[in-house]
C-alpha positions in Angstrom: -0.1 0.0 -0.1 2.7 2.6 1.0 4.8 1.9 -2.4 1.5 2.3 -4.4 1.2 5.6 -2.6 4.8 6.5 -3.2 4.6 5.8 -7.1 1.3 7.6 -7.0 2.9 10.9 -5.5 6.1 10.6 -7.5 3.6 10.4 -11.0 1.5 13.3 -9.6 4.7 15.8 -8.9 6.4 14.7 -12.3 3.0 15.5 -13.8 2.8 19.2 -12.2 6.5 19.9 -12.9 6.2 19.3 -16.7 3.5 18.5 -18.9 2.5 18.2 -22.6 0.9 20.8 -24.8 0.2 20.6 -28.6 -0.4 22.9 -31.3 -2.6 21.6 -34.3 -2.3 23.3 -37.8 -5.1 23.0 -40.5 -3.8 25.8 -42.5 -0.4 26.8 -43.5 1.6 29.1 -40.6 4.6 29.6 -38.3 5.4 27.4 -35.3 7.5 29.6 -32.6 9.3 27.2 -30.4 8.5 27.9 -26.8 11.2 29.2 -24.1 13.1 26.3 -22.9 11.7 24.0 -25.5 14.8 22.1 -27.5 13.0 19.0 -28.8 9.4 18.6 -30.2 7.3 15.9 -31.5 5.7 16.5 -34.9 3.1 14.6 -37.1 1.9 15.5 -40.7 -1.0 14.4 -42.6 -1.1 15.0 -46.4 -4.1 16.0 -48.1 -6.5 13.6 -50.0 -6.9 13.6 -53.6 -9.7 14.7 -55.4 -12.7 12.6 -57.0 -13.2 12.2 -60.6 -15.4 14.5 -62.8 -18.1 13.0 -64.6 -20.3 14.1 -68.0 -22.2 12.3 -70.2 -25.3 12.3 -72.8 -28.0 9.6 -72.9 -25.4 7.5 -70.9 -24.4 6.9 -67.7 -20.7 7.8 -66.3 -19.4 7.0 -63.1 -16.0 8.4 -62.3 -13.4 7.2 -59.9 -12.7 8.2 -56.3 -9.7 9.8 -54.7 -7.1 8.4 -52.5 -6.2 9.4 -48.9 -3.4 11.4 -48.0 -0.4 9.6 -45.8 0.6 9.9 -42.3 4.3 10.5 -40.6 5.6 11.2 -37.4 8.9 12.0 -35.7 9.1 12.2 -32.1 12.6 14.1 -31.5 13.0 17.1 -33.8 15.3 19.6 -32.5 14.2 23.2 -32.3 15.8 26.3 -31.1 13.5 28.5 -28.3 12.2 31.3 -30.0 12.6 30.6 -33.5 10.1 30.2 -35.9 9.5 27.2 -38.2 7.5 27.0 -41.1 4.7 24.9 -41.3 3.0 23.8 -44.6 -0.4 22.2 -44.6 -1.3 20.5 -47.9 -4.5 21.2 -49.6 -6.9 18.6 -50.7 -7.0 17.9 -54.2 -9.8 19.7 -56.5 -12.1 17.5 -58.1 -11.8 16.6 -61.8 -13.7 18.2 -64.3 -14.8 17.0 -67.9 -14.6 20.3 -70.1 -11.6 19.6 -70.7 -11.5 16.1 -69.3 -9.1 16.5 -66.2 -8.7 13.7 -63.5 -9.0 14.6 -59.9 -6.0 16.6 -58.9 -3.5 15.1 -56.1 -3.5 16.4 -52.6 -0.8 18.8 -51.1 2.0 17.5 -48.9 2.2 18.8 -45.5 5.5 19.6 -44.0 7.4 21.1 -40.8 10.4 23.3 -41.3 11.7 22.1 -44.6 10.5 19.4 -47.0 13.6 17.6 -45.9 13.0 17.7 -42.2 9.2 16.0 -42.1 7.1 15.6 -44.7 3.6 13.5 -45.5 2.5 13.0 -49.4 -0.7 13.7 -50.5 -3.3 11.2 -52.4 -3.5 10.7 -56.1 -6.7 12.1 -57.8 -9.9 9.8 -59.3 -10.2 9.3 -63.1 -12.8 11.5 -65.0 -15.2 10.2 -67.2 -16.5 12.1 -70.3 -19.4 10.0 -72.1 -20.5 6.6 -71.1 -18.4 4.7 -68.8 -16.9 3.8 -65.3 -13.6 5.8 -64.0 -11.0 4.0 -62.2 -10.4 4.9 -58.6 -6.9 6.3 -57.5 -4.3 3.9 -56.5 -2.9 4.2 -52.7 0.1 5.8 -52.4 2.9 4.0 -51.2 5.9 6.0 -50.7 7.1 9.7 -50.8 7.1 10.1 -46.9 10.3 11.8 -45.6 12.0 12.3 -42.5 9.6 10.3 -40.3 10.0 7.4 -37.9 6.6 6.1 -38.4 4.8 6.1 -41.7 1.5 5.3 -42.8 -0.1 5.7 -46.2 -3.8 6.2 -47.4 -6.6 4.0 -48.6 -7.4 3.7 -52.4 -10.2 5.3 -54.0 -12.8 2.7 -55.1 -13.4 2.3 -58.9 -17.0 4.0 -60.5 -19.2 1.1 -61.8 -21.8 2.8 -64.6 -23.5 -0.4 -65.0 -24.2 -0.8 -61.3 -25.3 2.9 -61.0 -22.5 4.2 -58.6 -19.2 6.0 -58.8 -16.3 5.5 -56.6 -15.8 6.7 -52.8 -12.8 8.4 -51.8 -9.8 6.5 -49.9 -9.7 7.3 -46.1 -6.5 9.2 -44.8 -3.9 7.3 -43.3 -3.8 7.8 -39.1 -1.4 7.5 -36.5 -1.7 3.7 -36.1 -2.4 2.2 -39.5 -2.9 2.8 -42.9 -6.0 4.2 -44.1 -9.1 2.5 -45.3 -9.9 1.9 -48.7 -13.2 3.0 -50.2 -15.7 0.1 -50.7 -17.9 0.7 -54.2 -19.5 4.2 -53.6 -18.6 4.2 -49.6 -16.0 6.4 -48.7 -12.9 4.8 -46.4 -14.0 4.8 -43.1 -12.2 6.9 -40.5 -9.9 5.2 -38.1 -8.3 7.2 -34.9 -7.3 10.2 -36.3 -7.5 9.9 -40.2 -9.9 11.5 -42.5 -13.0 9.9 -43.6 -13.2 9.5 -47.8 -15.9 11.3 -49.5 -19.0 9.2 -50.8 -19.6 8.5 -54.5 -22.9 8.5 -56.0 -25.3 5.6 -55.6 -28.2 5.5 -58.2 -28.1 9.2 -58.3 -26.2 12.1 -60.4 -24.5 14.9 -59.0 -20.9 16.0 -57.4 -18.6 13.7 -55.4 -18.6 13.7 -51.8 -15.8 16.0 -50.2 -13.4 14.0 -48.3 -13.0 15.0 -44.7 -9.6 16.6 -42.7 -7.1 15.3 -42.5 -6.3 13.5 -45.7 -9.6 11.6 -46.9 -10.1 11.5 -50.6 -12.9 12.8 -52.7 -15.7 10.8 -54.0 -16.2 10.6 -58.0 -18.9 12.3 -59.5 -22.1 10.6 -61.4 -23.6 11.7 -64.4 -26.5 11.4 -66.9 -27.6 14.1 -69.4 -25.2 16.4 -67.2 -21.7 17.4 -66.0 -20.2 17.5 -62.2 -17.1 17.7 -60.8 -15.6 15.2 -58.4 -15.3 15.7 -54.6 -12.6 17.6 -53.2 -9.9 16.1 -51.1 -9.7 16.7 -47.7 -7.0 19.1 -46.6 -4.0 17.9 -44.5 -2.8 18.8 -41.1 0.2 19.1 -39.0 0.5 18.7 -35.3 3.4 19.8 -33.0 3.4 18.5 -29.2 6.1 19.4 -26.8 6.6 19.0 -22.9 6.5 22.5 -21.0 9.5 23.3 -18.9 8.8 25.4 -15.5 9.8 29.0 -15.2 11.2 30.4 -11.9 13.1 33.7 -10.8 15.7 34.5 -8.0 15.2 38.0 -8.2 14.0 41.2 -10.0 15.0 44.6 -10.1 13.7 47.9 -11.5 15.6 51.0 -13.0 15.2 53.8 -12.0 13.9 53.1 -8.7 12.8 56.5 -8.1 10.7 58.4 -10.8 7.5 60.9 -11.2 4.4 60.0 -11.2 3.3 59.1 -15.0 6.7 57.4 -15.8 7.6 53.9 -16.5 10.3 51.9 -15.4 12.4 49.0 -16.7 12.2 45.6 -14.7 14.7 43.2 -15.1 14.0 39.3 -14.3 16.9 37.2 -12.9 17.1 33.7 -12.9 19.2 30.4 -13.4 19.6 29.5 -17.3 17.3 26.6 -16.6 14.7 28.5 -14.7 14.5 31.4 -17.4 15.9 30.1 -20.5 16.1 31.8 -24.0 12.9 32.6 -25.7 9.8 34.9 -25.7 7.6 35.4 -22.9 4.5 37.1 -21.8 5.1 38.4 -18.2 2.1 38.9 -15.7 2.7 41.4 -13.3 0.8 43.6 -10.8 2.3 47.3 -10.2 0.9 48.0 -6.4 -3.0 47.9 -6.6 -3.1 47.4 -10.1 -2.9 43.7 -11.0 -2.9 41.5 -14.2 -0.8 43.9 -16.4 0.8 41.9 -19.1 4.2 42.8 -21.2 6.5 40.7 -23.8 10.0 40.2 -22.9 12.5 38.4 -25.0 15.3 36.8 -23.2 18.4 36.9 -25.6 20.8 35.2 -22.7 19.4 32.9 -20.5 19.0 33.9 -17.1 18.3 37.4 -17.7 15.6 39.6 -19.3 13.6 42.8 -19.1 10.7 45.0 -20.2 9.3 48.3 -19.7 6.4 48.8 -17.2 3.2 50.4 -17.8 3.1 54.1 -16.9 3.0 54.4 -13.2 0.0 56.9 -12.2 0.0 56.2 -8.4 2.2 58.4 -6.0 4.0 56.4 -3.1 5.9 53.1 -2.7 4.7 51.0 -5.6 5.5 47.1 -5.6 6.1 45.3 -8.9 5.3 41.7 -8.6 5.7 39.0 -11.4 2.8 36.8 -10.9 3.4 34.4 -13.9 5.5 33.6 -16.8 4.4 32.1 -19.9 5.8 31.2 -23.5 4.4 29.6 -26.6 1.3 30.0 -29.0 -2.2 30.8 -27.8 -3.9 27.9 -26.6 -0.6 25.6 -26.2 1.4 27.7 -24.2 3.8 26.8 -21.1 2.6 28.9 -18.1 4.5 29.1 -14.8 2.9 30.9 -11.6 5.7 32.9 -9.8 5.9 32.7 -6.2 9.5 33.9 -5.0 11.8 35.9 -6.0 9.5 38.2 -7.8 9.2 41.8 -6.2 10.9 45.1 -6.4 9.9 48.3 -4.9 10.0 51.8 -7.0 9.1 55.3 -5.5 6.8 57.3 -7.5 6.5 61.1 -6.8 3.9 63.4 -7.2 4.7 66.2 -9.6 6.1 69.2 -8.2 4.1 72.3 -7.4 5.0 75.9 -8.9 7.9 77.2 -6.8 8.6 80.9 -6.8 11.2 83.2 -4.4 12.5 87.0 -4.8 15.9 87.8 -4.8 16.5 91.4 -3.7 19.4 93.5 -4.8 19.8 97.0 -3.3 21.0 98.4 -6.6 21.8 97.4 -9.8 22.7 98.7 -13.3 21.5 97.9 -16.9 23.7 95.2 -17.9 24.6 94.0 -14.7 24.1 90.4 -13.7 22.1 89.4 -10.4 23.2 86.0 -9.1 20.3 83.9 -7.6 21.1 80.8 -5.6 18.3 78.3 -5.9 16.7 76.9 -2.9 17.0 73.0 -2.5 14.4 71.6 -4.2 12.8 68.7 -2.2 10.1 67.8 -4.3 10.7 65.4 -7.4 11.3 66.7 -10.8 13.2 69.4 -12.8 11.2 72.5 -13.5 12.6 74.9 -15.8 13.5 78.1 -14.4 11.9 81.2 -15.1 12.5 84.9 -14.0 11.3 88.3 -14.2 13.1 91.7 -13.3 11.0 94.5 -11.5 11.5 97.2 -12.1 13.0 96.8 -15.3 
């Protein structure tokens, strides 16, 4: 019993010391590595191929379905905190047409950083049919991924069958554990874990082929009689980046200047160990006296130290600057750490000076003669500009 309790406690402490986060891209973008993150797991899904189009006169045409996109994964891609990494999400292949006759288009590849770092290929397009006949479903892609330690490929699209009055369904997208499911007649490849579903073809009807779902489902083939229809669009790809969050901490903070006029700002410097305050871009949450929940962006270029400029301090008195949270990473997948020690510094904020005046008497003076006035010591903060008048002139 004690051993079980100790094991539970150890696992619990480990889970609160570091935890996983992820960012899913369904459109191309940029991944910014959070502070302290040096390795990420990346998964890519290629886009599905488009289904074939169909056109006919007094006959039935049944196009073939597109095949599903591939999947690849690498659990340990090295990154540099704060650096930008390109994420390309493949676009689903457009459905085929028949004026002119163009087969369904291949789905786009999805990749991370460069095409050599990690890439999953898209599916093939289904065959279009102009006039009476049946289109061939797209063969499943079986190679082309790069950079992955785990690779799966999408399911095949089904053939159309004009005699049986159905067009081919699209193949299912590959998933993280297996090959995508192939289409069966007009039925799109069924979903499996996290791969996209293939779009359905037409059965006993005419129309546009069904679109494949994200990520990577192949588009269904069109069916036609006395009409023209395009094939279904393939499902777009997807990229998922996952990482383990570090825990941020501070040893001390300081402010400069420590004394200032009301309405001014101060530079807040955060200090910590190289592990507790690694290089990267942070969002700092802090309090300034009674004003809580202020935020600022801070870039740490050298591990262990960074600074930001506070908001204008508009309350006179002794103001405590208190750091309450450090956060790094994308919105919805950031790494936050609450800060409870080494996180305060005091700045003195003085009121603006009132107008000062005094009289210097001189028993006699001549035109052009200098009169010296020694300023009394100013104990009020600020440096007002000196003005004077001579009377009588």
